[in-house]
MOPAC internal coordinates of N, CA, C and O (Angstrom, degrees):
PM7 1SCF
backbone

  N    0.0000 0     0.00 0     0.00 0    0    0    0
  C    1.4363 1     0.00 0     0.00 0    1    0    0
  C    1.5338 1   111.14 1     0.00 0    2    1    0
  O    1.2310 1   120.30 1   178.23 1    3    2    1
  N    1.2901 1   117.03 1    -1.77 1    3    2    1
  C    1.4590 1   119.37 1  -178.45 1    5    3    2
  C    1.5218 1   112.56 1  -106.05 1    6    5    3
  O    1.2310 1   119.68 1  -173.02 1    7    6    5
  N    1.3123 1   118.21 1     6.98 1    7    6    5
  C    1.4604 1   121.18 1   179.47 1    9    7    6
  C    1.5237 1   109.53 1   -68.27 1   10    9    7
  O    1.2310 1   120.50 1   -29.90 1   11   10    9
  N    1.3124 1   116.64 1   150.10 1   11   10    9
  C    1.4631 1   120.67 1   179.59 1   13   11   10
  C    1.5277 1   112.67 1   -74.26 1   14   13   11
  O    1.2310 1   119.87 1   157.79 1   15   14   13
  N    1.3104 1   117.86 1   -22.21 1   15   14   13
  C    1.4636 1   120.96 1  -177.69 1   17   15   14
  C    1.5312 1   110.78 1   -83.44 1   18   17   15
  O    1.2310 1   121.32 1   -54.32 1   19   18   17
  N    1.3332 1   115.08 1   125.68 1   19   18   17
  C    1.4695 1   119.86 1   178.92 1   21   19   18
  C    1.5215 1   111.47 1   -57.03 1   22   21   19
  O    1.2310 1   120.66 1   136.31 1   23   22   21
  N    1.3249 1   116.34 1   -43.69 1   23   22   21
  C    1.4645 1   119.86 1  -175.62 1   25   23   22
  C    1.5246 1   111.85 1   -60.93 1   26   25   23
  O    1.2310 1   119.99 1   146.29 1   27   26   25
  N    1.3163 1   117.62 1   -33.71 1   27   26   25
  C    1.4626 1   121.29 1   178.78 1   29   27   26
  C    1.5244 1   109.97 1   -69.56 1   30   29   27
  O    1.2310 1   120.24 1   138.32 1   31   30   29
  N    1.3107 1   117.15 1   -41.68 1   31   30   29
  C    1.4664 1   120.68 1   179.89 1   33   31   30
  C    1.5320 1   110.69 1   -65.73 1   34   33   31
  O    1.2310 1   120.15 1   139.66 1   35   34   33
  N    1.3244 1   117.32 1   -40.34 1   35   34   33
  C    1.4679 1   120.52 1   178.41 1   37   35   34
  C    1.5302 1   110.31 1   -65.73 1   38   37   35
  O    1.2310 1   120.35 1   135.13 1   39   38   37
  N    1.3245 1   116.94 1   -44.87 1   39   38   37
  C    1.4717 1   120.47 1  -179.98 1   41   39   38
  C    1.5215 1   111.07 1   -64.20 1   42   41   39
  O    1.2310 1   120.42 1   142.19 1   43   42   41
  N    1.3168 1   116.80 1   -37.81 1   43   42   41
  C    1.4665 1   120.88 1   178.29 1   45   43   42
  C    1.5269 1   110.33 1   -63.26 1   46   45   43
  O    1.2310 1   120.52 1   135.37 1   47   46   45
  N    1.3168 1   116.62 1   -44.63 1   47   46   45
  C    1.4719 1   120.38 1   179.10 1   49   47   46
  C    1.5311 1   110.48 1   -61.69 1   50   49   47
  O    1.2310 1   120.37 1   138.29 1   51   50   49
  N    1.3275 1   116.89 1   -41.71 1   51   50   49
  C    1.4651 1   120.35 1   178.55 1   53   51   50
  C    1.5292 1   111.14 1   -62.34 1   54   53   51
  O    1.2310 1   120.47 1   138.24 1   55   54   53
  N    1.3223 1   116.71 1   -41.76 1   55   54   53
  C    1.4652 1   120.67 1  -179.85 1   57   55   54
  C    1.5264 1   110.97 1   -66.82 1   58   57   55
  O    1.2310 1   120.43 1   140.35 1   59   58   57
  N    1.3235 1   116.78 1   -39.65 1   59   58   57
  C    1.4637 1   119.80 1  -178.90 1   61   59   58
  C    1.5219 1   111.76 1   -63.72 1   62   61   59
  O    1.2310 1   120.13 1   147.00 1   63   62   61
  N    1.3354 1   117.35 1   -33.00 1   63   62   61
  C    1.4637 1   120.29 1   177.49 1   65   63   62
  C    1.5230 1   110.08 1   -61.06 1   66   65   63
  O    1.2310 1   120.55 1   143.10 1   67   66   65
  N    1.3251 1   116.56 1   -36.90 1   67   66   65
  C    1.4639 1   120.89 1  -175.91 1   69   67   66
  C    1.5236 1   113.57 1   -83.06 1   70   69   67
  O    1.2310 1   119.88 1   143.74 1   71   70   69
  N    1.3312 1   117.84 1   -36.26 1   71   70   69
  C    1.4645 1   119.67 1  -172.67 1   73   71   70
  C    1.5217 1   114.27 1  -122.74 1   74   73   71
  O    1.2310 1   119.91 1   176.44 1   75   74   73
  N    1.3196 1   117.77 1    -3.56 1   75   74   73
  C    1.4567 1   120.95 1  -175.10 1   77   75   74
  C    1.5070 1   114.15 1   -73.79 1   78   77   75
  O    1.2310 1   122.01 1   -20.00 1   79   78   77
  N    1.3136 1   113.75 1   160.00 1   79   78   77
  C    1.4580 1   122.04 1   177.04 1   81   79   78
  C    1.5146 1   110.31 1  -122.68 1   82   81   79
  O    1.2310 1   120.26 1    18.10 1   83   82   81
  N    1.3231 1   117.11 1  -161.90 1   83   82   81
  C    1.4659 1   120.81 1  -178.09 1   85   83   82
  C    1.5283 1   113.67 1   -58.62 1   86   85   83
  O    1.2310 1   119.78 1   142.86 1   87   86   85
  N    1.3033 1   118.03 1   -37.14 1   87   86   85
  C    1.4677 1   119.48 1   179.46 1   89   87   86
  C    1.5213 1   111.94 1   -67.83 1   90   89   87
  O    1.2310 1   120.73 1   143.33 1   91   90   89
  N    1.3183 1   116.21 1   -36.67 1   91   90   89
  C    1.4593 1   119.58 1   177.94 1   93   91   90
  C    1.5343 1   110.79 1   -69.51 1   94   93   91
  O    1.2310 1   120.91 1   147.10 1   95   94   93
  N    1.3261 1   115.86 1   -32.90 1   95   94   93
  C    1.4600 1   119.74 1   174.63 1   97   95   94
  C    1.5255 1   109.86 1   -62.31 1   98   97   95
  O    1.2310 1   120.57 1   137.53 1   99   98   97
  N    1.3143 1   116.52 1   -42.47 1   99   98   97
  C    1.4644 1   120.39 1   176.51 1  101   99   98
  C    1.5243 1   110.98 1   -62.27 1  102  101   99
  O    1.2310 1   120.34 1   139.45 1  103  102  101
  N    1.3207 1   116.95 1   -40.55 1  103  102  101
  C    1.4602 1   120.88 1  -179.90 1  105  103  102
  C    1.5251 1   111.11 1   -64.30 1  106  105  103
  O    1.2310 1   120.25 1   136.53 1  107  106  105
  N    1.3298 1   117.13 1   -43.47 1  107  106  105
  C    1.4622 1   119.64 1   177.83 1  109  107  106
  C    1.5219 1   111.10 1   -63.56 1  110  109  107
  O    1.2310 1   120.40 1   140.29 1  111  110  109
  N    1.3101 1   116.84 1   -39.71 1  111  110  109
  C    1.4630 1   120.64 1   178.00 1  113  111  110
  C    1.5241 1   110.26 1   -62.89 1  114  113  111
  O    1.2310 1   120.21 1   139.03 1  115  114  113
  N    1.3205 1   117.20 1   -40.97 1  115  114  113
  C    1.4624 1   120.90 1   178.94 1  117  115  114
  C    1.5252 1   111.44 1   -64.30 1  118  117  115
  O    1.2310 1   120.16 1   147.14 1  119  118  117
  N    1.3174 1   117.30 1   -32.86 1  119  118  117
  C    1.4697 1   121.03 1   179.10 1  121  119  118
  C    1.5190 1   112.26 1   -66.52 1  122  121  119
  O    1.2310 1   120.41 1   160.15 1  123  122  121
  N    1.3036 1   116.81 1   -19.85 1  123  122  121
  C    1.4593 1   120.74 1  -177.08 1  125  123  122
  C    1.5237 1   113.12 1   -84.77 1  126  125  123
  O    1.2310 1   120.26 1   174.19 1  127  126  125
  N    1.3151 1   117.11 1    -5.81 1  127  126  125
  C    1.4630 1   120.05 1   179.00 1  129  127  126
  C    1.5253 1   109.05 1   -68.23 1  130  129  127
  O    1.2310 1   120.32 1   -38.95 1  131  130  129
  N    1.3231 1   116.99 1   141.05 1  131  130  129
  C    1.4669 1   119.68 1  -179.31 1  133  131  130
  C    1.5282 1   111.91 1   -67.26 1  134  133  131
  O    1.2310 1   121.26 1   -22.58 1  135  134  133
  N    1.3123 1   115.20 1   157.42 1  135  134  133
  C    1.4471 1   119.59 1   174.43 1  137  135  134
  C    1.5144 1   114.97 1   121.18 1  138  137  135
  O    1.2310 1   119.51 1   165.11 1  139  138  137
  N    1.3182 1   118.54 1   -14.89 1  139  138  137
  C    1.4641 1   120.36 1   178.27 1  141  139  138
  C    1.5243 1   108.15 1   -89.33 1  142  141  139
  O    1.2310 1   120.06 1   -67.72 1  143  142  141
  N    1.3282 1   117.48 1   112.28 1  143  142  141
  C    1.4703 1   120.04 1  -175.87 1  145  143  142
  C    1.5349 1   113.98 1   -67.12 1  146  145  143
  O    1.2310 1   119.97 1   165.92 1  147  146  145
  N    1.3370 1   117.65 1   -14.08 1  147  146  145
  C    1.4647 1   120.10 1  -179.77 1  149  147  146
  C    1.5204 1   112.36 1   -77.16 1  150  149  147
  O    1.2310 1   119.94 1   162.18 1  151  150  149
  N    1.3008 1   117.72 1   -17.82 1  151  150  149
  C    1.4587 1   120.99 1  -174.34 1  153  151  150
  C    1.5282 1   110.29 1   -98.49 1  154  153  151
  O    1.2310 1   120.80 1   -59.98 1  155  154  153
  N    1.3195 1   116.08 1   120.02 1  155  154  153
  C    1.4572 1   120.39 1   175.44 1  157  155  154
  C    1.5330 1   108.57 1   -96.88 1  158  157  155
  O    1.2310 1   120.95 1     1.14 1  159  158  157
  N    1.3149 1   115.79 1  -178.86 1  159  158  157
  C    1.4682 1   120.33 1  -176.81 1  161  159  158
  C    1.5252 1   111.82 1   -61.18 1  162  161  159
  O    1.2310 1   120.20 1   141.98 1  163  162  161
  N    1.3319 1   117.23 1   -38.02 1  163  162  161
  C    1.4630 1   120.28 1  -179.99 1  165  163  162
  C    1.5229 1   111.37 1   -64.87 1  166  165  163
  O    1.2310 1   120.51 1   137.82 1  167  166  165
  N    1.3144 1   116.64 1   -42.18 1  167  166  165
  C    1.4645 1   119.41 1  -179.95 1  169  167  166
  C    1.5221 1   110.79 1   -68.69 1  170  169  167
  O    1.2310 1   120.21 1   140.08 1  171  170  169
  N    1.3161 1   117.21 1   -39.92 1  171  170  169
  C    1.4621 1   119.51 1   177.88 1  173  171  170
  C    1.5281 1   110.82 1   -62.00 1  174  173  171
  O    1.2310 1   120.42 1   140.70 1  175  174  173
  N    1.3248 1   116.81 1   -39.30 1  175  174  173
  C    1.4659 1   120.53 1   177.22 1  177  175  174
  C    1.5248 1   110.16 1   -64.13 1  178  177  175
  O    1.2310 1   120.34 1   135.96 1  179  178  177
  N    1.3243 1   116.95 1   -44.04 1  179  178  177
  C    1.4640 1   121.86 1  -179.82 1  181  179  178
  C    1.5275 1   110.40 1   -61.62 1  182  181  179
  O    1.2310 1   120.58 1   133.04 1  183  182  181
  N    1.3348 1   116.49 1   -46.96 1  183  182  181
  C    1.4632 1   120.72 1  -179.63 1  185  183  182
  C    1.5294 1   111.23 1   -64.95 1  186  185  183
  O    1.2310 1   120.34 1   142.68 1  187  186  185
  N    1.3145 1   116.95 1   -37.32 1  187  186  185
  C    1.4654 1   120.21 1   177.54 1  189  187  186
  C    1.5271 1   110.55 1   -62.59 1  190  189  187
  O    1.2310 1   120.67 1   136.42 1  191  190  189
  N    1.3297 1   116.32 1   -43.58 1  191  190  189
  C    1.4658 1   119.87 1   178.81 1  193  191  190
  C    1.5227 1   111.33 1   -64.14 1  194  193  191
  O    1.2310 1   119.72 1   137.82 1  195  194  193
  N    1.3189 1   118.15 1   -42.18 1  195  194  193
  C    1.4714 1   121.11 1   178.87 1  197  195  194
  C    1.5234 1   110.22 1   -66.22 1  198  197  195
  O    1.2310 1   120.07 1   139.82 1  199  198  197
  N    1.3313 1   117.46 1   -40.18 1  199  198  197
  C    1.4632 1   120.96 1   178.29 1  201  199  198
  C    1.5249 1   110.19 1   -60.94 1  202  201  199
  O    1.2310 1   120.74 1   136.12 1  203  202  201
  N    1.3162 1   116.18 1   -43.88 1  203  202  201
  C    1.4619 1   121.00 1   179.98 1  205  203  202
  C    1.5305 1   111.11 1   -65.18 1  206  205  203
  O    1.2310 1   120.35 1   141.08 1  207  206  205
  N    1.3353 1   116.93 1   -38.92 1  207  206  205
  C    1.4668 1   120.59 1   176.32 1  209  207  206
  C    1.5195 1   111.05 1   -61.91 1  210  209  207
  O    1.2310 1   120.53 1   136.44 1  211  210  209
  N    1.3230 1   116.58 1   -43.56 1  211  210  209
  C    1.4644 1   120.90 1   178.95 1  213  211  210
  C    1.5226 1   110.24 1   -63.90 1  214  213  211
  O    1.2310 1   120.30 1   136.26 1  215  214  213
  N    1.3286 1   117.03 1   -43.74 1  215  214  213
  C    1.4660 1   120.57 1   179.43 1  217  215  214
  C    1.5245 1   110.64 1   -60.51 1  218  217  215
  O    1.2310 1   120.53 1   138.77 1  219  218  217
  N    1.3197 1   116.59 1   -41.23 1  219  218  217
  C    1.4669 1   120.77 1   178.61 1  221  219  218
  C    1.5224 1   110.60 1   -64.75 1  222  221  219
  O    1.2310 1   120.39 1   134.83 1  223  222  221
  N    1.3321 1   116.87 1   -45.17 1  223  222  221
  C    1.4696 1   120.15 1   179.97 1  225  223  222
  C    1.5223 1   110.72 1   -61.37 1  226  225  223
  O    1.2310 1   120.32 1   137.08 1  227  226  225
  N    1.3151 1   116.99 1   -42.92 1  227  226  225
  C    1.4644 1   120.12 1  -179.09 1  229  227  226
  C    1.5277 1   110.84 1   -66.37 1  230  229  227
  O    1.2310 1   120.37 1   143.35 1  231  230  229
  N    1.3143 1   116.89 1   -36.65 1  231  230  229
  C    1.4675 1   120.22 1   179.68 1  233  231  230
  C    1.5270 1   110.83 1   -69.01 1  234  233  231
  O    1.2310 1   120.67 1   138.23 1  235  234  233
  N    1.3290 1   116.32 1   -41.77 1  235  234  233
  C    1.4606 1   120.32 1  -177.29 1  237  235  234
  C    1.5216 1   113.38 1   -75.33 1  238  237  235
  O    1.2310 1   120.34 1   151.06 1  239  238  237
  N    1.3144 1   116.95 1   -28.94 1  239  238  237
  C    1.4646 1   121.54 1  -176.29 1  241  239  238
  C    1.5232 1   110.01 1  -128.40 1  242  241  239
  O    1.2310 1   120.91 1  -119.73 1  243  242  241
  N    1.3111 1   115.87 1    60.27 1  243  242  241
  C    1.4543 1   119.47 1  -177.75 1  245  243  242
  C    1.5313 1   110.56 1   -68.42 1  246  245  243
  O    1.2310 1   122.04 1   -35.97 1  247  246  245
  N    1.3202 1   113.69 1   144.03 1  247  246  245
  C    1.4675 1   121.14 1   178.38 1  249  247  246
  C    1.5135 1   108.48 1  -100.82 1  250  249  247
  O    1.2310 1   119.70 1   -46.50 1  251  250  249
  N    1.3326 1   118.17 1   133.50 1  251  250  249
  C    1.4539 1   119.41 1   179.00 1  253  251  250
  C    1.5349 1   111.17 1   -59.48 1  254  253  251
  O    1.2310 1   120.86 1   -35.44 1  255  254  253
  N    1.3164 1   115.95 1   144.56 1  255  254  253
  C    1.4572 1   120.20 1  -179.97 1  257  255  254
  C    1.5182 1   112.08 1   -65.20 1  258  257  255
  O    1.2310 1   120.50 1   150.14 1  259  258  257
  N    1.3213 1   116.65 1   -29.86 1  259  258  257
  C    1.4672 1   121.18 1  -179.76 1  261  259  258
  C    1.5192 1   108.24 1  -118.49 1  262  261  259
  O    1.2310 1   121.22 1   -60.91 1  263  262  261
  N    1.3107 1   115.28 1   119.09 1  263  262  261
  C    1.4585 1   120.45 1   177.15 1  265  263  262
  C    1.5167 1   108.58 1  -105.08 1  266  265  263
  O    1.2310 1   120.56 1   -43.75 1  267  266  265
  N    1.2989 1   116.53 1   136.25 1  267  266  265
  C    1.4595 1   120.36 1   176.64 1  269  267  266
  C    1.5045 1   109.18 1  -120.45 1  270  269  267
  O    1.2310 1   120.51 1   -36.91 1  271  270  269
  N    1.3016 1   116.63 1   143.09 1  271  270  269
  C    1.4620 1   121.09 1   179.74 1  273  271  270
  C    1.5082 1   110.16 1  -107.05 1  274  273  271
  O    1.2310 1   120.10 1   180.00 1  275  274  273

């Protein structure tokens, strides 16, 4: 999420929605903090939507904290 290329940041956000976990949700939330001059209003909106999608996916399909084989 720190790459200078917009396309890389957008693709990363899309990938995190599909494969991310709680830590990636935290990372997306951190990206939404003001102060990064590379992020315009459109990108912040896009990242917010992807973050919300990830949060919904994690809530609907929670993984148990302890997995046993």
